[in-house]
N, C-alpha and C positions, 0 to 999 in steps of 0.2 A: 504494501499499499505507498503512496507517494508521500513524503512527508513535507512537511514546510519548516521556515525560520521561526524557531518557538516567540510566541506573541505576535503572531501574524493568524490570517485566516489560513485554517489545514484543508484537507482532504475536504472536497464539499461535502454538506451536508456533517462532517463528525463534531460539532460543538452541539449541534443539533439532537445527535444520537447520543451524545457525551449525557446533554440534558435529561432526556428520555429514559435513558438508564439509571442516571441518578433518581430522578423521580418515580420509577418502578421500583427499585432499589429501595429504596427509604420507603414508599407506602407498604412494601412487604415488611421490613424492621420493622417501623413504629406502629403498623396492626397489632402484630405481635407483642410489643411492650407496653402498646395503649390498652389493651383488653387485660392486660394484667391488671393496670391503673384502675379500668372500670369494677373488676374484678375484687379488687383489694377493698373497695369504696363500698361494693355492693355485696359482696357473696362470701369473701375469705373468712371475714369473723363468724359467719356461721357454720364455717366446714371444716376449716383448718385450727379451731380453738375450741376448749373446752366449752365456754360459754359468749353469748355473743352481746358482752356488755361493752361499757365505754373501754376498758383496759383489750379488750378484744381487739374495738377499732383502731386503737394506738397501734398495737402487735402488728393487725395487718397493714397499715400504712408504713411500720417499718420495715415490712418485706418488701415493698415496693422500694423503700429506698436503699434497701440491698444493693442492687443492683448499680447503684450512682458511687459505692464503695468499690466495688471491681471495676466503674470506670478508669481511676486513675491509672490501676495495674493494666490494664487491657490498652489503654492509653501511648502506655511505655514499652510494652511489647509489641502491638501491632504498629503503633507510628516507627520502631525500630524497620519493621520489614517492610513497611508501605515504602520507609525511603530507602531501604535498600535495595530489595528485590523488587519492588513495580507497587503501585494501586493497585490493580485490576486483581493482580492472585488475591491480596489481603481481603478485597471489596468482594471474592466468591468466596473466601473461609468465613468472613463474617455471617453472607447471608445463610449458610449451611447450617453455623451454630445456633445463630435465631430460633430458625425453624425446628432444629433438632429437639432444643430447649423448651418450644414453648409447646411441641406436641408432647412431650413429658408430663409437662403441666397438667395436660389434662388427663393423664393416667391418674395422678398420684392417688394413693387411697386415705382417706378422710382420718380426723382426732378419732373417731369414736373407733376406728378399724385399728389404727398403729399408733393411737398415743401423739407425745410430741415429737414421735419418729413425723409425723405429716407434717407440722412446720419446716420442721430440718430440712426435708426433703425440698421441699418448697423454696426455702431461701437458696440452697445449693442450686437448682433449677434457674431461680433468680440472678443469682450471681454469673451465671453463663450466659443469660441474655444480656445483662451486663457488660460483660466483657467484649460481647458481639458488636452492641452500641455505640463503643468505644472507638471501634474502628472504622463505622457502616461512615457517619458523616463526615468525618473531616477526611475519608478517603472520598469518598465523594464529590467532597468540595473541591479536593484537592484536584480530584481527577476533570472537573466539568473547567471549572479555574482554567487552569493548564490545557483544555482543548481550546476556550475561548477567545474572540478576539479581542483585544487591547479594550475597546471602547463600547463592549459590551457585556465585562467580564460581571456584573452585580446583577444584570438580567438571565443570563445564563444559568449561574449560580443558584438565581434564587429558587429555582425549580428543585432541588434538593431537599429542601426546609418545605417546599410546595408538597411535595411527597410525603413529608412527615404530616399533612395536613391531610392528606387522601388516605394514610392509614389511620386516622386517629376516626375520620368520619367513618370508613369500614368498621371498624372497631366498636365504634358507637349503633351503627344500625345492626350490627350482631347483635348486640347485647338487649337492645330496644325487647325481640320476640322473648329473650330468655326472662328477663323480669316480668316479663309480665304472665310466667307459668305461674302453675299453680307451686307451692312452696316444695312440696315434696318431689316433683320433676326438677323443679329449678336450683335445688341445694343437692339434689342428686345426679343424673347423666344431663340435663340440661344447661351447665354452667361449661363444661366442658367440652361442647361440642364445637364452640368457635375457637378454642385451643387447638381441636384436631383439624378444624379448616386451613390453618395454617401452611400442613403438608401440600395443600393443592397451589395456593398461591407463591410460594416457595418456590417450586417447579417453572413457574412462568416466569419468576423474573430472573431463574439461575440461567433459562436456557437465551433471555435477553442478554444480560450482563455480561455472558463467557464472551460475545461475540465482539466486545468494544476492546482495542488496542489502547497501549498503553500513550499517556499524552506525548506531544512532540518535545516539549520542554524535560521531561523524563528521561527522554531515549535520547536525544542530544546530550545531557549531563552525562549518561550511562555510557554512551559511545566515546566520550572526551574524559571517559575515566575521572571523574566528579562527584562520584557515590561517595559519600561519607561513610566511612568505617564504622562511626559511631554517632550517629545521628541526635541523640540525646545530648553526649556532652556537648558536641558541636554547638546544639540551640542552645543548652544551658550558659554555654560561655558568651557567645555573639548576642544572643536574643533574650537573655533573661528578662529586661524588662517588658518585653512585648508579651513573653508565657505572663506574668504578673497582670499587665495591662487585660487581655483576654482574661485569663482567671475571673475578673471583676466585671469585666461586661457582660461577660456568660452567666452572673447574677440574674440576669435577665431570663432567662430560662424559668426560673422559679413562678412567673406569672402563668407560663402554662400548666403549669402542676396547682396552681390555685385553682384557674379557671376549668379545669378539664377532671380535677379528681376531687379536690377537698371543698368546692363550691359545691359540689354535686351533694356531698353529703352534709352540707349544712343546710343547702336547701333541703333535702328531704326530713332532717331530725330536728331543726327549727323553725324553718318557714313552714314548714308541713308541704311542699310542693311534690307529685308524685314524681319517681324516682326516672320513670321514662318520659316525660316532661323535662327533666334536668338533662338526658342523653338526648332529647332532639335540640335544646338548646346548645350544646355541642357541634351537633350537627348541622345547624343552622349557622353557626358563627365561621365553622370551617369551611363549608361549602363556598361561602362568599369570599373568605379568605383564598381560593385557589384561585379567583382572578383579582383579588387586590395585591396579594404578594408579587406575583410577576411586574406589575404596574409598579409597587415602591423602587423593587430592582432596577426598572427603567429609569426611575425618578433618579435613582443613588449614581447612575451613571451619567445622568446628566448636570447634575447640582453638588455631589458629592456624596458620599460612604456618613460622614459624622453626623451633620443634619439630621437626614433622615432616622439613622440607629437611634439618637437623644431624643428625636420625637417620638418614635416608638415606646421609649423606655420611660417617660415624663408624661406620655397618655395614658399609659398603661396605670401609673401611680394614681394620676387624677380619678381614670373611672372604674377601680376596683371598687373604691366603698359604694358609688352609684351602682353599681352590680348588683353588689350585695345587699343593698336598701329595697332593689328594685326586685328580688327574688323575695324578701319578708313580704311586699306590697300585695302579692297575689295576682297582679295584673299581667296574666298568659301574654298574651300581645306587646306588652312594655316589656318584659323580660326577653322576648325574643328580640325587638329592636337593640336594647341597649346591649345584648351580648354578641349580635353584630356588632356596632360603633365599638363595643371595647375592645373584641378582640379582633376583627377584621380589618377597621380603620385605624388601629391603635397598634397594639401588640405587632400585630404584622407586619409593620415597619419595620422593626427592630429584625424581627424574624428572618425577613424576607432577604435584610442587607447582611449579616453577620456571617454569613459565609464566605462573602468576598472581604468584607472589611477585615475580618480575623487574619484570614488566609493570605493576603496580601502583605501583611507584617512581616511574613517570614521569605526566607530564597527557598528554591525549587529541594535544595540539599536537605532541605530540614520543614519543609513545609507539611507533611504527615503529622509530624511528631506534635511540630509547634501548635498545630491545629488541634491535634488529639488530647495532648496532653493540659494544652489550655484551657478547653473547652468542658475537659470532664472534669478537671477540679473545682472550675467553678460551676457544673452542675451538680456537685453534693448538694449544693443549697437549693435548687430546684428538687433533688429527690426525696432528702426530708424535710422541705417546709409542709408537708401536709402533718406527719407526725409532732414535727414541733408546735405547729398552730394548736394542732388538736391539743396537744398537753398543757397548752398555755389558755385553753378553754373556748378556744375558735370556732368549736362545731356546737357550743352551749346561747342560750338567747344573750344577745349582745356581742356574742362573739365578730359580730364584723366588723368592730372598733380593732380587735388583735389583729384579724386577717390584713387590714386595710392598713395598719400600719407595719406590719411586716412587709407587704407589699410595696408602700412606699419608700421604705430604707433598703431595700434589693435595688429598687429602679434606680434610685438616687445615686448609688454607688458604681452602678453600671454607666450611668447618665456622664458622670466625673471622669470616668476611670476613659471612654470614649473621646471625650472634650482634649485629654493629654496625648492622642493619637495623633499622628500625621494623616495628612488625606491623601489618598494613594489612586483614586480615581482614574486621574491623567497620568500615571507612571506606566510605564511599556511593561509586560508582563516580566521582561529578561533583568530588568531592572528593580523589581521587587525584592524587599528586604537587604538589599544591600547597604542604604543609607547606617554609619555611624554617627 
């Protein structure tokens, strides 16, 4: 296949193919990831713990967070191999691992059958999911960015995160009929079906992703023997400030778990909103985000990464209490309107831009490692946000205050960190991450 100079338009259609492969791979990976989040909020306290009380809810949310413990470890390992042997090979591995772990979760016996071994096995499978997710977004973002033309990097890389929205939509749609089942079926075989279905979508994504070649920038570096022997060492020596900056910016991901997981629990327990409605809120907001995120990516290519990202962070801080109070109000049409404004026109701005914004801070030789390690350390905040806020009383009456303060703090940290970054929208791909 013919190649081109890194940073220029490559083989016809390759940027689009890379974006499509990233979209589908991320959709599959995050379908698996988000069905766990829905189950942690609605199912697992009844299945994997001795009693479905407040302590069970906290422990269930903690199992959701354990994936984020595995993510930094996976980031170091998968980042190393992604920068050493190639983006595509690592992305194939992450896809298979996520699919296998998710299918196994659907096969686990419950607490009544094997006691505390049930949550232990659940945590192990969840750690495998986290290991996989650590490499997925970093690898997909790196590959798409390096295939994209200089003036459209943010647009093309935005499809990686748009894929995660597709995965969340699919996960919510699959869970809507599950939560409507009678309890004996729902907590028996019903909840397992969405996990088993992952095997089908993994096969589809596998055959699409395997046809994509390595990006020109990486192929050129390999040809010139410029591949780092120890990418993590080079990363921490040359880019430690950028890694720290990405960690703090990545706190913004906690908004997604607040919206898609914690708010479901709050709406159900405090506001008395039917769980089916809360899942439809997630679907509606993510459907609209499928359209707005590429637009935010295009806007970022025109005016820069920083203003779009900062807008997304600060608007999320403002809209969180509005959304939660709307849930308490009980007006269903208003709930849908506010959820779409909050997620699709606020948070989606930061979500669309970060793959290019973070990735452009690093050079080709350490980009996979820098993206993976920086984001996964920052995503720890997202993983444990539901458990932390629940422990602070965030799912009790008046808990919207704790949730709103928590979200505002992490959003401000992300925005301030973004302000310290260099604007990279107009920097050629070959020059990214080379400043000192």
